[in-house]
N, C-alpha and C positions, 0 to 999 in steps of 0.2 A: 487685572480685570475692572479694577475700580476706575482707572483711566480710561479704558475703553468704554465703560458705560457712561463716564462723564463726557467724553466725546460725542457719543451717539446721542444723549440727550440734549447737550449744547447744541448740537448740529440740527436736531429736530425743531429746537425753539427757534433758532435763527431764521430757519425756512418758513416755519409757521408763522411767526410774528412779523419779521422783516417784509417777506414775500407778500405776506398776507395783509401788510399795510397798503401795497399796490393793488391787490386784488379786490379788498373790500373798501378800500377808501381812497383809492388813486385819484378819481377826479375831484375829490374834495381836498386833498393835501399837496397834490401835485408832486413834482421831482424833488423839490427841498423837503418836503414833508417825508416821502420815502426813504430819501436818504438820510435824514435825521434819525427815522426809526431804525434804519440798518445800524447806524451808528451807536444808538442808545441801547438796542437789544445786545450788541456785542460788550459793551462796556459793562453792563449788568451781568453778562455770561463771564467775562474776566474776573469780576470779582467774586463770582460765585464758585467756578470751578478752576480758575487759574492756579490756585495751589494744589490742586488734584492733577489735573492732566496738562497744565499749561494753557488750557483753552486755545486749542489750534482751530477746531471745527471749520478746518479748510484744508484739503490735501495740499495746496500750494504752500500753505504755512508750514505743514509737516515736512514737505520735501525739503524746504529751506533749512529747518531745524535738523533734520537728518545730514544734509550736505554740510551743515556747519559743525557736525560732530556732537550735538547736543542729545541725539537719540540713537538708539541701533537700527538696522535695516529691519529686523524683526517687529519693534515697536512700529515703525513707519507704515509698514504694511498693515498692522493691526489697527493702526489709528485711521487710514484711510478707508478701511473696510467698515469701521465703526461710523465714520463720518457718512459714507454714502448710505448706509442702513438708516442713521439717524435722519437725513435729508429726505429718504423716500417716506419714512413715516411722518414727518411733517408736513411733506406734500400729500400725504394721503389724508391728513386731517383738513387740510386746506381744501382738497378736493371734495370730501364729504360737505364742508361748508359751502363751497360753490354750486354743488348740485342740490343743497337744501333751499337755496334762495329763489323765491317765487316771484319774479319780476323786479329783483334787486338790481341795482346799478352798479355793476362790478367794473373796476378799474383793471389795468394791466393787461388789457387784451388788444393784440395788434392784428388779429383776424378771426373769422369765424372759428377756426380749428386751433387757435393758439391763445392759452390762458394760463392761470396760475402764476403770471409774472415770468414766463419761460425766456430764456435768453435767446433771443433770435434778433437777427438784424432789422433795425427798423428803416423807414421809408428813406431812400436817399444813401444809406450806409451800405458799404462794401465790405467783402470779406476781408480784404487787405487792410481798410481802415479799422475794422472791428479788431483785427488780429493784433495790430500795433497799438491800438487802445488798451486793449487787455494786457499785453506786456508791460507797456509803460505804466499803468494803473497798479498793476500787481508788484512791480519793480518797487513803486512808492510805498504801496502799503507793506510789504514785506520788510522794506528796509527800515520802517517804522516799528514793526514787530520785533525784529533783531536787535535794533538799537534799544528799544524800551525794556526789553527782556535780558540784556548783555549784563551780567553779573558784575562787571567792572565800571561800565559807563551808563547803566540802565537808569530808567526813570523812577526806579522804586515804586512807592505806592501808587505813583501818578501814571505808572506803565499802561495800566488798563484804559485810562482816559485817554491817553495818546492814541492807543491803538484804535478805540472806538470812533474817535475824532476822524482818523485816518480813512476807516471804512466808509463814514457818511461822506466825507469830502468826494472820495473816489466814486461813489455811487452817483452823486450828483452830477460829475462830469461824465459819466459812463452810461447813464440810463438812457440819454437821447440816441445813443449810438447802437447798443444791442441789450438794454435793460442791465447792463453791468453785471459781470460775474467775479472775476478776480478770485473765484472759488469753485473748482469743479464739481464738488458735491451740492453746492446750491444751485448748479445748473442741472445736474443729474435728476435730483429729487422731482422737480416740477415736470421733468421732460418724459420721466415715467409714465405720466398721466397725460401727456400730450406729446405722442411719439413725433409729431411733425418738427418739435423742436430738435430732435437729434440731428437734423440736416446740418445745423450750425453747432452742433455740440463740441465737434473738434476744435473749432476756435476757443471755447471755454475752457479746454484742456491745454492745448498747446500754448496759447497766449499766456495764461498765468504760470504755467510750468518754465517758459522762457524767462518771464519777468523774476520768478523765485530764483532761478539760477544765477542772473545777472545781479540780484539784490544781494545775494550770498558772496559772490565774488567783490561786489563793490564795498559791501560792509567789512569784509575780511581787509580789504586795502585800506579802508578808512580807520578801522579800530586798531589796525597793525601800525598804522603810522603814529596814531595816537599813544600807543603803547611805548613806541622808540622814543617819544618825546617826554616820556614820563607822565602823561595824563593818564591816570588809571582810576 
Protein backbone atom coordinates (compact mmCIF):
# COMPACT_ATOMS: atom_id res chain seq x y z
CA UNK A 1 0.00 0.00 0.00
CA UNK A 2 2.89 2.37 0.74
CA UNK A 3 4.22 1.85 -2.77
CA UNK A 4 0.86 2.59 -4.34
CA UNK A 5 0.39 5.71 -2.23
CA UNK A 6 3.87 6.89 -3.21
CA UNK A 7 3.08 6.37 -6.90
CA UNK A 8 -0.22 8.19 -6.56
CA UNK A 9 1.28 11.21 -4.78
CA UNK A 10 4.32 11.26 -7.04
CA UNK A 11 2.26 11.25 -10.23
CA UNK A 12 -0.01 13.91 -8.78
CA UNK A 13 2.93 16.26 -8.27
CA UNK A 14 4.40 15.44 -11.67
CA UNK A 15 1.18 16.57 -13.36
CA UNK A 16 0.53 19.49 -11.03
CA UNK A 17 4.02 20.99 -11.16
CA UNK A 18 5.34 19.95 -14.58
CA UNK A 19 2.12 20.51 -16.52
CA UNK A 20 1.51 23.51 -14.28
CA UNK A 21 4.69 25.10 -15.59
CA UNK A 22 3.14 25.08 -19.08
CA UNK A 23 -0.30 26.22 -17.98
CA UNK A 24 0.73 28.95 -15.57
CA UNK A 25 4.04 30.13 -16.99
CA UNK A 26 4.32 28.76 -20.52
CA UNK A 27 4.57 32.11 -22.35
CA UNK A 28 7.33 33.24 -19.99
CA UNK A 29 9.56 30.17 -19.77
CA UNK A 30 8.96 28.59 -23.20
CA UNK A 31 9.67 25.01 -24.28
CA UNK A 32 13.12 24.91 -22.67
CA UNK A 33 11.74 26.07 -19.34
CA UNK A 34 8.87 23.59 -19.41
CA UNK A 35 11.23 20.74 -20.30
CA UNK A 36 13.53 21.77 -17.46
CA UNK A 37 10.61 21.77 -15.03
CA UNK A 38 9.58 18.25 -16.05
CA UNK A 39 13.12 17.07 -15.47
CA UNK A 40 13.58 18.83 -12.13
CA UNK A 41 10.27 17.56 -10.76
CA UNK A 42 11.19 13.98 -11.63
CA UNK A 43 14.66 14.33 -10.10
CA UNK A 44 13.09 15.51 -6.84
CA UNK A 45 10.57 12.67 -6.88
CA UNK A 46 13.25 10.06 -7.61
CA UNK A 47 15.17 11.02 -4.49
CA UNK A 48 11.98 11.30 -2.44
CA UNK A 49 10.07 8.11 -3.26
CA UNK A 50 12.64 6.17 -5.28
CA UNK A 51 13.48 3.92 -2.34
CA UNK A 52 9.80 3.33 -1.62
CA UNK A 53 8.19 2.53 -4.96
CA UNK A 54 10.97 3.00 -7.48
CA UNK A 55 9.37 6.28 -8.56
CA UNK A 56 7.84 5.02 -11.79
CA UNK A 57 5.04 7.65 -11.88
CA UNK A 58 4.50 6.45 -15.45
CA UNK A 59 2.62 3.37 -16.76
CA UNK A 60 5.17 2.99 -19.57
CA UNK A 61 7.98 2.70 -17.03
CA UNK A 62 5.95 0.23 -14.96
CA UNK A 63 5.29 -1.81 -18.11
CA UNK A 64 9.02 -1.96 -18.82
CA UNK A 65 9.84 -2.91 -15.23
CA UNK A 66 7.22 -5.68 -15.30
CA UNK A 67 8.44 -7.03 -18.65
CA UNK A 68 11.97 -6.98 -17.25
CA UNK A 69 10.86 -9.26 -14.43
CA UNK A 70 11.45 -6.69 -11.71
CA UNK A 71 7.84 -6.64 -10.51
CA UNK A 72 4.79 -8.91 -10.58
CA UNK A 73 1.76 -8.52 -12.82
CA UNK A 74 -0.38 -7.71 -9.78
CA UNK A 75 2.00 -4.93 -8.76
CA UNK A 76 2.01 -3.60 -12.31
CA UNK A 77 -1.78 -3.28 -12.38
CA UNK A 78 -1.79 -1.62 -8.96
CA UNK A 79 0.90 0.85 -10.01
CA UNK A 80 -0.96 1.85 -13.17
CA UNK A 81 -4.21 2.43 -11.29
CA UNK A 82 -2.42 4.50 -8.63
CA UNK A 83 -0.68 6.55 -11.31
CA UNK A 84 -3.92 7.28 -13.18
CA UNK A 85 -5.61 8.34 -9.95
CA UNK A 86 -2.68 10.54 -8.98
CA UNK A 87 -2.56 12.17 -12.42
CA UNK A 88 -6.27 12.93 -12.24
CA UNK A 89 -5.92 14.50 -8.80
CA UNK A 90 -2.98 16.60 -9.98
CA UNK A 91 -4.96 17.74 -13.02
CA UNK A 92 -7.92 18.55 -10.76
CA UNK A 93 -5.79 20.91 -8.69
CA UNK A 94 -4.45 22.47 -11.88
CA UNK A 95 -8.00 22.80 -13.19
CA UNK A 96 -9.00 24.65 -10.01
CA UNK A 97 -6.09 27.05 -10.46
CA UNK A 98 -7.04 27.48 -14.13
CA UNK A 99 -10.64 28.35 -13.28
CA UNK A 100 -9.58 30.64 -10.44
CA UNK A 101 -7.62 32.93 -12.74
CA UNK A 102 -9.35 36.18 -13.66
CA UNK A 103 -7.69 37.68 -16.72
CA UNK A 104 -4.58 35.58 -16.12
CA UNK A 105 -2.40 34.86 -19.18
CA UNK A 106 -2.29 31.07 -19.30
CA UNK A 107 0.11 29.02 -21.38
CA UNK A 108 -0.21 25.51 -22.79
CA UNK A 109 -3.35 26.35 -24.75
CA UNK A 110 -3.67 25.12 -28.34
CA UNK A 111 -7.31 26.12 -28.90
CA UNK A 112 -10.30 27.46 -27.01
CA UNK A 113 -11.26 23.96 -25.83
CA UNK A 114 -7.82 22.54 -25.07
CA UNK A 115 -5.99 23.53 -21.91
CA UNK A 116 -4.11 22.09 -18.92
CA UNK A 117 -1.17 21.22 -21.23
CA UNK A 118 -3.12 18.33 -22.73
CA UNK A 119 -1.33 16.04 -25.17
CA UNK A 120 -2.81 16.97 -28.54
CA UNK A 121 -1.30 17.30 -32.00
CA UNK A 122 0.24 20.70 -32.55
CA UNK A 123 -0.13 22.70 -35.77
CA UNK A 124 1.29 20.76 -38.72
CA UNK A 125 1.88 17.53 -36.81
CA UNK A 126 0.24 14.32 -38.02
CA UNK A 127 -0.85 11.25 -36.09
CA UNK A 128 1.93 9.22 -37.69
CA UNK A 129 4.55 11.80 -36.77
CA UNK A 130 3.32 11.96 -33.18
CA UNK A 131 3.16 8.17 -32.84
CA UNK A 132 6.73 7.72 -34.05
CA UNK A 133 7.91 10.59 -31.86
CA UNK A 134 6.25 9.14 -28.75
CA UNK A 135 7.66 5.68 -29.44
CA UNK A 136 11.21 6.92 -30.02
CA UNK A 137 11.28 9.35 -27.11
CA UNK A 138 9.83 6.74 -24.75
CA UNK A 139 12.37 4.22 -26.03
CA UNK A 140 15.17 6.60 -25.06
CA UNK A 141 13.64 7.58 -21.73
CA UNK A 142 12.84 4.03 -20.61
CA UNK A 143 16.31 2.84 -21.68
CA UNK A 144 17.78 5.44 -19.36
CA UNK A 145 15.48 4.31 -16.54
CA UNK A 146 16.34 0.63 -16.99
CA UNK A 147 20.04 1.32 -17.22
CA UNK A 148 20.20 3.79 -14.34
CA UNK A 149 18.31 1.43 -12.02
CA UNK A 150 19.97 -1.84 -13.05
CA UNK A 151 21.54 -3.45 -9.98
CA UNK A 152 24.63 -4.55 -11.96
CA UNK A 153 25.41 -1.59 -14.16
CA UNK A 154 23.22 1.18 -12.74
CA UNK A 155 24.26 4.75 -11.95
CA UNK A 156 23.81 4.31 -8.20
CA UNK A 157 23.07 7.54 -6.37
CA UNK A 158 23.18 9.45 -9.64
CA UNK A 159 20.39 7.36 -11.19
CA UNK A 160 17.68 9.85 -10.31
CA UNK A 161 19.68 12.66 -11.86
CA UNK A 162 20.09 10.78 -15.15
CA UNK A 163 16.39 9.87 -15.26
CA UNK A 164 15.26 13.43 -14.61
CA UNK A 165 17.59 14.86 -17.24
CA UNK A 166 16.29 12.30 -19.73
CA UNK A 167 12.68 13.37 -19.13
CA UNK A 168 13.63 17.00 -19.59
CA UNK A 169 15.38 16.25 -22.87
CA UNK A 170 12.50 14.29 -24.40
CA UNK A 171 10.06 17.04 -23.44
CA UNK A 172 12.15 19.69 -25.14
CA UNK A 173 12.04 17.62 -28.33
CA UNK A 174 8.46 16.38 -28.06
CA UNK A 175 6.52 19.43 -26.87
CA UNK A 176 6.44 21.05 -30.34
CA UNK A 177 4.87 17.85 -31.74
CA UNK A 178 2.15 16.90 -29.26
CA UNK A 179 3.11 18.60 -25.97
CA UNK A 180 5.12 15.42 -25.26
CA UNK A 181 3.66 12.56 -23.29
CA UNK A 182 5.94 9.48 -22.98
CA UNK A 183 3.60 8.84 -20.05
CA UNK A 184 -0.04 7.69 -20.48
CA UNK A 185 -0.93 8.84 -16.95
CA UNK A 186 0.40 12.35 -17.60
CA UNK A 187 -1.86 12.44 -20.68
CA UNK A 188 -4.88 10.92 -18.96
CA UNK A 189 -5.15 13.33 -16.01
CA UNK A 190 -5.43 16.59 -17.99
CA UNK A 191 -7.67 14.92 -20.60
CA UNK A 192 -10.25 14.12 -17.91
CA UNK A 193 -10.88 17.86 -17.62
CA UNK A 194 -10.52 18.52 -21.35
CA UNK A 195 -12.32 15.60 -23.08
CA UNK A 196 -11.42 16.91 -26.53
CA UNK A 197 -7.89 15.68 -25.87
CA UNK A 198 -9.08 12.06 -25.78
CA UNK A 199 -9.18 12.16 -29.58
CA UNK A 200 -5.37 11.91 -29.62
CA UNK A 201 -5.08 9.94 -26.37
CA UNK A 202 -4.57 6.62 -28.17
CA UNK A 203 -1.26 7.95 -29.50
CA UNK A 204 -0.13 8.72 -25.95
CA UNK A 205 -0.82 5.10 -24.97
CA UNK A 206 0.29 3.14 -28.03
CA UNK A 207 3.45 5.18 -28.67
CA UNK A 208 4.85 4.95 -25.12
CA UNK A 209 3.93 1.25 -24.84
CA UNK A 210 5.76 0.44 -28.07
CA UNK A 211 8.74 2.48 -26.93
CA UNK A 212 8.80 0.75 -23.54
CA UNK A 213 8.69 -2.72 -25.08
CA UNK A 214 11.49 -1.93 -27.53
CA UNK A 215 13.54 -0.43 -24.68
CA UNK A 216 13.21 -3.64 -22.66
CA UNK A 217 14.32 -5.77 -25.59
CA UNK A 218 17.22 -3.46 -26.37
CA UNK A 219 18.35 -3.20 -22.76
CA UNK A 220 18.26 -6.97 -22.31
CA UNK A 221 20.40 -7.37 -25.43
CA UNK A 222 22.88 -4.71 -24.33
CA UNK A 223 23.14 -5.71 -20.68
CA UNK A 224 23.28 -9.39 -21.67
CA UNK A 225 26.23 -8.74 -23.95
CA UNK A 226 27.95 -6.79 -21.20
CA UNK A 227 27.52 -9.64 -18.74
CA UNK A 228 29.02 -12.13 -21.17
CA UNK A 229 32.09 -9.92 -21.46
CA UNK A 230 32.40 -9.85 -17.72
CA UNK A 231 31.32 -6.25 -17.27
CA UNK A 232 29.00 -6.38 -14.28
